[in-house]
C-alpha positions in Angstrom: 14.3 -6.0 -0.9 10.8 -7.7 0.0 8.9 -4.4 -0.9 9.1 -4.9 -4.8 9.3 -8.6 -4.3 7.2 -9.2 -7.6 9.9 -7.5 -9.9 12.9 -8.8 -8.1 11.6 -12.3 -7.9 11.5 -12.2 -11.9 15.0 -10.6 -12.2 16.5 -13.4 -10.2 14.4 -16.0 -12.0 15.4 -15.0 -15.3 19.0 -14.4 -14.4 19.8 -17.5 -12.5 17.7 -20.0 -10.6 17.9 -22.9 -8.1 15.4 -25.6 -7.9 12.6 -25.5 -5.4 9.7 -27.6 -4.5 6.4 -27.6 -6.2 3.7 -25.1 -5.4 0.6 -27.3 -4.0 -2.3 -25.1 -5.2 -1.0 -22.9 -7.9 -2.6 -25.1 -10.9 -6.0 -25.1 -9.0 -7.5 -21.7 -10.7 -10.0 -22.5 -13.2 -8.5 -20.6 -15.8 -5.7 -23.3 -16.4 -8.3 -25.6 -17.9 -8.6 -23.3 -20.9 -5.5 -23.0 -22.9 -5.7 -20.4 -25.5 -3.4 -18.9 -28.4 -2.6 -15.3 -28.5 -5.1 -14.7 -31.1 -8.0 -16.1 -29.1 -7.0 -14.2 -25.9 -7.1 -11.0 -28.2 -10.6 -11.7 -28.9 -11.4 -12.8 -25.4 -9.7 -9.3 -24.1 -11.6 -7.2 -26.8 -11.7 -3.5 -26.4 -9.3 -3.6 -23.3 -6.3 -4.8 -25.3 -7.0 -2.3 -28.1 -7.5 0.6 -25.7 -4.1 -0.2 -24.1 -2.2 -1.0 -27.3 -2.0 2.7 -28.2 -1.1 3.9 -24.5 2.4 5.3 -24.0 2.2 4.3 -20.3 0.0 3.4 -17.6 0.0 5.0 -14.2 -2.0 3.7 -11.1 -1.7 2.7 -7.3 -1.2 -0.8 -6.1 -1.7 -2.9 -2.9 0.5 -5.8 -2.6 0.4 -8.9 -0.2 3.2 -11.3 0.0 2.3 -14.7 1.7 5.6 -16.4 2.8 5.4 -20.0 4.1 7.8 -19.4 7.0 5.6 -16.4 8.4 2.2 -16.4 10.0 1.0 -13.4 8.4 1.7 -11.7 4.9 4.0 -8.7 4.1 1.6 -5.9 3.0 2.8 -3.0 1.1 1.0 -0.2 -1.0 2.2 2.8 -3.3 1.9 3.8 -6.9 3.5 2.8 -10.2 4.1 4.0 -13.7 4.9 1.6 -16.4 6.2 3.4 -19.6 6.2 1.2 -22.8 9.7 0.6 -24.0 11.2 2.8 -21.3 10.8 1.3 -17.8 8.9 0.7 -14.8 8.7 2.8 -11.5 7.6 0.9 -8.7 7.1 3.1 -5.6 6.1 1.9 -2.5 4.9 4.4 0.1 3.7 2.0 3.0 5.0 0.7 5.3 8.2 3.0 4.3 9.4 4.7 1.0 11.2 2.6 -1.3 11.2 3.5 -5.1 12.4 0.8 -7.4 13.2 1.9 -10.9 13.6 -0.8 -13.9 14.8 0.1 -17.3 16.3 -2.3 -19.9 19.7 -1.0 -18.9 19.5 -1.0 -15.1 17.7 -1.3 -11.9 17.9 1.1 -9.2 16.4 1.0 -5.6 16.0 4.1 -3.4 15.1 3.8 0.1 14.0 7.0 1.8 15.4 9.0 -1.3 19.0 7.6 -1.0 20.1 4.8 -3.6 20.3 1.6 -1.7 21.0 -0.7 -4.7 22.0 -0.8 -8.4 22.3 -3.4 -10.9 23.3 -3.0 -14.5 22.0 -5.3 -17.3 25.7 -6.2 -18.0 25.7 -8.0 -14.8 22.0 -8.9 -14.4 21.0 -10.2 -18.1 17.3 -10.6 -16.9 16.8 -6.9 -16.4 15.6 -6.6 -19.8 13.6 -9.3 -20.0 11.6 -8.4 -16.8 11.0 -5.0 -18.1 9.6 -6.6 -21.4 7.4 -9.0 -19.3 5.6 -6.1 -17.3 5.5 -4.0 -20.4 3.4 -6.8 -21.9 1.3 -7.5 -18.8 -0.1 -4.1 -18.7 -0.3 -3.6 -22.5 -2.2 -6.9 -22.7 0.4 -7.7 -25.4 -0.4 -11.4 -25.8 2.1 -12.0 -28.8 4.8 -10.7 -26.4 3.5 -12.6 -23.4 3.4 -15.9 -25.5 7.1 -15.7 -26.2 7.9 -16.5 -22.6 4.7 -18.0 -21.4 2.0 -20.8 -22.3 -1.2 -18.8 -22.3 -4.7 -19.5 -21.0 -7.8 -17.4 -20.7 -11.2 -17.4 -19.6 -14.0 -14.8 -19.4 -16.8 -14.5 -16.8 -19.6 -12.2 -15.8 -17.1 -9.9 -14.0 -14.3 -9.7 -16.7 -11.5 -11.8 -17.9 -8.6 -13.8 -16.5 -5.4 -14.6 -18.0 -3.2 -17.7 -17.0 0.5 -17.7 -17.6 2.9 -20.8 -17.0 6.6 -20.1 -17.7 8.2 -21.7 -21.0 11.8 -20.5 -19.7 13.3 -23.4 -17.8 15.1 -20.7 -15.4 11.9 -18.9 -14.7 9.8 -22.0 -14.3 12.3 -23.1 -11.5 11.0 -20.1 -9.4 7.5 -19.3 -10.6 4.8 -21.7 -11.1 2.1 -19.7 -12.7 0.8 -16.2 -12.8 -2.9 -15.1 -13.0 -4.1 -11.9 -14.1 -7.7 -10.7 -13.9 -9.5 -7.6 -14.7 -12.2 -5.9 -17.1 -11.3 -2.6 -18.5 -7.3 -3.1 -17.5 -5.6 -5.6 -15.3 -6.7 -5.2 -12.0 -5.1 -8.3 -10.1 -2.0 -10.3 -10.3 -1.4 -13.4 -8.5 2.0 -14.8 -8.8 2.6 -18.5 -7.3 6.3 -19.5 -6.6 7.5 -22.9 -6.9 8.4 -22.8 -3.3 5.0 -22.2 -2.0 5.0 -18.3 -1.4 2.6 -16.2 -3.4 2.3 -12.6 -4.1 -1.0 -10.8 -4.8 -1.0 -7.3 -6.3 -4.1 -5.3 -6.8 -4.2 -2.4 -8.8 -6.4 0.8 -8.6 -6.9 4.3 -10.1 -5.3 3.3 -13.3 -4.9 5.7 -16.1 -3.7 5.2 -19.6 -1.3 8.2 -20.9 -0.9 9.2 -24.3 2.7 10.7 -23.7 5.0 11.1 -20.8 6.1 14.4 -19.4 9.6 15.4 -19.3 9.8 15.1 -15.7 8.5 11.6 -16.0 11.1 10.6 -18.7 13.9 11.9 -16.7 13.1 9.8 -13.8 13.9 7.0 -15.8 17.6 8.2 -16.7 
């Protein structure tokens, strides 16, 4: 279950969370000195947000490093993803082993080596729909949607832009201290700080915005 930790963490945080110790360095990122409203961030993001607003989906590859305070070395994984707006997320880990997590507003299914290993329905996990919406908004750079659940921060530098997110939801804030997203044309890196001191860093490459989904891609989410 560590492989798709960023998605599963958000599910559990929104559904039900337990208190944890504060993360010591999460707020150190300079972006958190620059609070911003959604309209200000739209101007900061510029063409990147406008280009993604009309995309039906984003496909790409990811590399993930999850640092746990109880382990000396981070857990490293990589694979590919497909975020289909309003439909769902396919988070497919290829290394160190095959694990495919499909999340839709209705359910979350994990398949390990092609066999179903876990299924959760929205009826029993109310946070599923919220997580799908959050990741949808992240990849689309939909700042009004993000502002519904997060306090927003923004900063532009020579190499691109950086967004900072602090959870508004009390349950979410118990597990997630902050999220930092950086990129230029599209989101290229997400750094998620958990309140217990753990952190997840995800780097995205080879991203492609899609105008439509194929029938095979749509069936994958059913």
